[in-house]
N, C-alpha and C positions, 0 to 999 in steps of 0.2 A: 504494499500499499505506499502510495507516495503522494506527498502533498506539497503544494507550492505556497509560500508566503506572498502575499500581495499587499503592498502598502496602501493605506488609504489615499484617495484623490485629495488634493488641496481643495478645500471647501471654505467658504466664509462663515464666520461666527455670527452671533446675533447683531452685531454692529457694522456687518459687512467687511470685517477685516478677514484677509486669508489666513487660514490655519494651516500650517506646514509642519511636517514632522521635524522635530530638532535634530534628528540624524541627517536631514538633508540641509540643514542651515550650519553644520558644524556648532551646534549649541548656541548660536547666536538668537537673540531676540529680533523679530520682525520690525516692531514699531514699540518705541517707549517714549512717554513724554518727558522732554528736557525742560527744566524750569530754573531760571536762575536762582540761586540760594537753595536748592535742594541738596541733601546730603548724597554723596556718591562714593563708591568704593572701588579702587582699582582692583582688576582680576587677573592681571600678569604683572611680571616684574619688569619695568621700564628703565629704571636707574637705582639698582642696588646700593651703591655707594652714597647716593642722595636719598634714599629712604623712600623712592617711589617703587613700591613693591606690592605684591599680591597682598590685599588686606587694608594697605593704606587707605584712609578715610580723608574726605575734605569736602568742601562746599563748591558746588559749580558757580562760577564766576562769568563765564562767557562761551558761547558756542559759534563756531563759522561752519556753513553748509553750503552745499551747492544745491541747485533745483534742476531736477531732470525735465524732459518733455511733457510729462503729465502734470508738472506742478508739484511735486513731491520733493520735499526738502530731505537731503542725506547729511548727518554730521560728518564733518571730515576733521575737525579738531575742537577740543575744548580746553578752556583753562579752569583750573581747578586751584582753591586755596587750601592747601594741605599742611596743618601746622606742624606735623611730626617729622616733616621733610628738612633736608638742609636749607639754611638761607642761601639766597643769591644763586640758585642752581641754573638759572636761566638769564643770561645778559638782557638787560631791558625790561625785565618783569620784576614786580615787587618780591621782596623776601617770601618764600614758602609758597609762591604761586608755580605751578607746573602744568605741563601740557599733556594731554592725552590724545593722541593721533588715532584716525580711522584705520580700523583693521582690514588690510587687504588680503 
């Protein structure tokens, strides 16, 4: 007896958002609201000596994004105020301000 496993087709939820298996998105979320002042947490090590590591927390300060042909905005970078990081990590930014880049 053989069986095949088929993944569920992409389908919209109650709000019209597309639901996709997380295995197809490499565990990435499709859409999340980004609100200036919201708490955030890094989930990857960006700068270990500077303290920008998995679990580092901070507050969202700003977001840069690009707009696609359908008018959807895609975040490409964020500035986060992370008090537990080294001061003066990035020239031109205030102390304890760090940058998170788009995962490509």
